[in-house]
C-alpha positions as CSV (number, residue, x, y, z in Angstrom):
1,M,122.0,119.5,67.1
2,D,119.1,121.7,66.3
3,Y,115.9,122.3,68.3
4,G,113.8,119.7,66.3
5,T,116.3,116.9,67.1
6,L,116.4,117.8,70.8
7,Q,112.6,117.9,70.9
8,G,112.4,114.5,69.2
9,I,114.9,112.9,71.7
10,L,113.0,114.4,74.6
11,T,109.7,113.0,73.2
12,I,111.3,109.5,73.0
13,I,112.6,109.7,76.6
14,V,109.2,110.8,78.0
15,M,107.5,108.1,76.0
16,L,109.9,105.4,77.3
17,T,109.4,106.7,80.8
18,F,105.6,106.5,80.5
19,I,105.8,102.9,79.1
20,G,108.1,101.9,81.9
21,I,105.8,103.3,84.6
22,F,102.8,101.6,82.9
23,A,104.6,98.3,82.7
24,W,105.7,98.5,86.4
25,A,102.2,99.4,87.6
26,Y,100.5,96.6,85.8
27,S,103.1,93.8,86.2
28,S,101.9,90.7,88.0
29,R,104.9,90.8,90.4
30,R,103.6,94.0,91.9
31,Q,100.0,93.0,92.2
32,K,100.3,91.5,95.8
33,S,101.9,94.6,97.2
34,F,99.4,96.9,95.5
35,D,96.5,94.9,96.9
36,E,97.9,95.1,100.4
37,A,98.4,98.9,100.0
38,A,94.8,99.2,98.7
39,N,93.5,97.4,101.8
40,L,95.4,99.5,104.3
41,V,92.6,102.0,104.5
42,F,90.2,99.4,105.8
43,S,92.6,98.0,108.4
44,D,92.9,101.4,110.0
45,E,89.1,101.8,110.0
46,E,88.7,98.5,111.9
47,I,91.2,99.4,114.6
48,S,89.6,102.8,115.3
49,K,86.2,101.2,115.3
50,V,87.3,98.6,117.9
51,S,88.8,101.3,120.1
52,K,85.7,103.4,120.0
53,D,83.5,100.4,120.8
54,S,85.7,99.3,123.7
55,G,85.5,102.8,125.2
56,E,81.7,102.9,125.1
57,N,81.3,99.6,126.8
58,K,83.3,100.6,129.9
């Protein structure tokens, strides 16, 4: 096995890995969990806002 063959095999492995990650990220089965993860930032913001408001009212 020469260097060119090894380089070709490595290119195919990297390409298949990229296609696999792309398919996983855009699959419809994962959309709900990704939407929940995207909204986690806003849920933390609401909790801290409520705790600050409750402290000011006392």
